[in-house]
N, C-alpha and C positions, 0 to 999 in steps of 0.2 A: 868499463871495469865497477861492476857492483859492489856495494858494501861489504856483503861478506869474501869475496878475491880479495879486496883491499883490506880489509881487517890482516885476514891469513898470512901477506905476501909482506904488511905492514911486523904482527909480528916473527913473521921469519926472518924480516930483515934484524929486528931487534933480539932474536935471538930466546925471544919467548916462549914459553908451551898456550896453546890458547886455551881458554879455559869458557867450553857452551853449557848452560843450563838451562833444563826443560823442566816447563808447570802445565799443568793443562789449564787451558783457558776457562773461565767460570767456575774455579774452583778452591773454595768451597762456594763461596760464590762471585758474583760476576762483578762486580765492586771490588774483588781483593785481587783481579787480574793485575789490570792498571799500573799501580801503587807496587808490586812486586815485579814487575818488568821493571820499573825504572830505581827500584830498591834495591836491584840484582847486579844491575849496570853500574851502578856505585861503590857496591862491592868488590867488583871487578872482574863479572864475566862480561865477554868478550859476543860472544853469538847468542839468543836467546833463542831456545828453540820451542816453539808455540803448539803446548799441544789441542787438535783439533776431536771432541769428545766423538766416540761413538759405539752402536750401544754393542758391541762382538770386538772388542781389542785383544786378536788373538794374541800378539807378542808381549801382552803386560803380564806381568805378575800381581796378585792379588793389591799391593799398595796402592799402581797405578789404575785396576779396571776399576776401583772403589773412586776414586780420581775422577772418573771419567762418567760412572752412576750418580757422583754429586753434582756434575757439571751437567748431565744431561737433564737432571730434575729443574733445572734453572730454563731449558729448553735453546739451553747454548747451540749453538747450528755453525757452518764452514763460514756464511757472512758474516755472525756477529763476531766470528772472530776475526776475518777480515776488517772489521769495524774498530775492532783493538788496536790492532794494528796500525792504525789509518790514524786513529787519537795517538797511538806515541808518538808517531812521526810527524805528531804536535810542538815536539819539543824535543824530540831525540832524532836527527836524522842521521846518524851514522851507525849505532849500531844493529849489524845485522840480526834479522831475523828471518827464521825459518819455518814454518807450519806442517807439523809433523799430526803424522795421522793415516787413513786407512781408506784405499783408493774408491767407495762408493760416492762418498759425497762429491768427491774432484768428479767423475764419471755421471752424478746427476746433475753436473752445472754445465759440465762439457766443455773441453780441453779450452778452447776458444775462449769462453767468458772467464774461468777459472783464470788463466792467463791472463785476460785485459782487468780483470777484478784485483786478480793480486799484485797487478803492478800496480793501480791505481790507490791501493793499501799502503803500498812500501814494503811487499814482501820480496824477500831476496831470494829464496829460497823456500824448496817443498823435498817433505823425503815419506815418499809412502809404504808402508810398510809390507803391504800384501801385492804389491807392482813389481813382476819378474821384468827385468831388462827384453825382455826379448815383447811384453807388450807393454814396452812404455814408449815406444818410438815414435806412435803420434804424439802422445803429449810432451813429446822432448822439446816435437819439432815447435811447435805454439811458444811452449817456455823461454828456445831460444832467441823469436821472434822480440822477445821479453827481456830481454839479460834475468832471468827468474834460473837459478841452478838447482840440479834434478840430485840428490841426491840417493845415495845408494848403501844399502847393509851390506857388511861381507860378513861371516860367519868362521869357529873356527872351523866347521866343516868342510867348508866351500874351499873345495881344490884347487889348484894355482892356476889351472887350464880354467874355470870356472869364473876366477875372480881377474884372469884376463879380460877375461867377453865381459866381465860388469862392468870396468874401470872405463872401457871405453863408449861407455855409455853415461859412467857419473859425470859430476860437475860437483863444485863448491869443494868440497874434502870429502874424504872417504873415511865413510863410519865402522870402524870392526867395532864386534861385537863381542867382551873379552870374556867370553864364557859362553857353555851349551846350555840354552834353558831360554825363559822370560827376564825379562829385566827387572832389576831386585834380586836376581839370586846370589847365591854366595861361588864359592869352590872358585878363587881366582886364580891363577898359574900364571905368576907373571913372570915366568922361563916364555913357554909357551904364548904368551902376548908377544914381547921379543922376537920371537922369533917368526910370528906368522904377521909382524910388522913387515919385518925384514925382506922376505919375502914379497909384501905389496910393494912395498918401497922400487923393487926390483921391477914391478911390474908400471907405475906412472907416476908422473910428478906431480900430480896432486897433492895436496897436504892429505896428511892421515890423522884424525882424530878416535879414540878408543872412548868406549862407554859402558855398560852393565856394570854393575860390581862395584862401584865407587861409593865408599863409605863414608871417607876423611882422607887427611892430606896425603897422608903414608900412602892407600893404593892410587892415588892419582898420581901421586909421584911415580909411586912403581909402572904404571901403565902406561906410563907418559916420557917413558926416561930416554925412547927412542921413535918417538910420534912426534907427534906434532902439539897436541893439546889432547883435553878427557874430557869426556862428557857425563855429568850429574844430575839425577832425574830422581829416583825414587829418595833417595833422602832427604830432598826439599819437598817432593809431593807429599813424601810422612808428613812432617812438619807441617805443611799445610793443612793437611786432614785432621791432625790432631790439635789445632788452633778453632778446628770451625768452630764458627757461633761466637766468638772474639772480634773485638774491632778488626777492619782491616788493615790498618796501621800497623797494629800488633804484629800480622801475619807476617805482613811485609818486612816488618823490622825482625823477624825471628828466621827468616829465609836468608836475608843478609846477613844475618851472624852466623850460620851455618856456610855461607859461600866464604866468608873472607879467610878463613883457615884455609880452606882449599888452597882459595891466590896466594896467600902468602905462600905457602906449599912449593904449588907448581913455580913462583919465582925462585925457588933455594932453586928450580932445574937451569936459569941462566947462565946460557951463557956466551 
């Protein structure tokens, strides 16, 4: 059992909601990522999603698009992102790390080389936004050899039949996108989220985490009421962008300060 599966099994057993948090590697400067990852864990994050910057992040709203641009200025790459995970593992060998990005860098590296490098770095999961399940079979085969989970997105517009097909390929957890549009969008319909989560729950035993549109503790609680956890990203990335040029310790501390009330809010749902 890899770190992510163990962590999600533990949170379920404890009746806790998992808090998954996303930042972009190399944003706003390369030196900020590692201390921010450690600060996130100290503030109560269960799983880190580390964004691999890409020149055409089609699923992202303006906030995260800008983060990708800031990161790419420093020539951040898939390999340098793995190097950050490896450095993180020197002092934290328990917190799961998921790489989140786009297919092109993985394709260029090659599936076998990627899987072996990710294992050596200490990666636990992969989420490639633009790689549909039908085209992920070969990648999945390589990931399974090294016990790395492949995570897939489900959207409000995904039919039940399509959801059933997707979850057959999925591992780790199912990431349900709580609203139509890109990351950072608004108009969160919590009743619809709950209805969709219940439908997905009938199709898989995998944990279900809900992301997109989470702005505060109340929205995190609302989307997690019948899910296994919440995913927050744009809120943290916006703060990191706002503090560009400040000391990295200040950036890490500010991100932790945003996470703490989310953690407290989710803990109110503990049963």
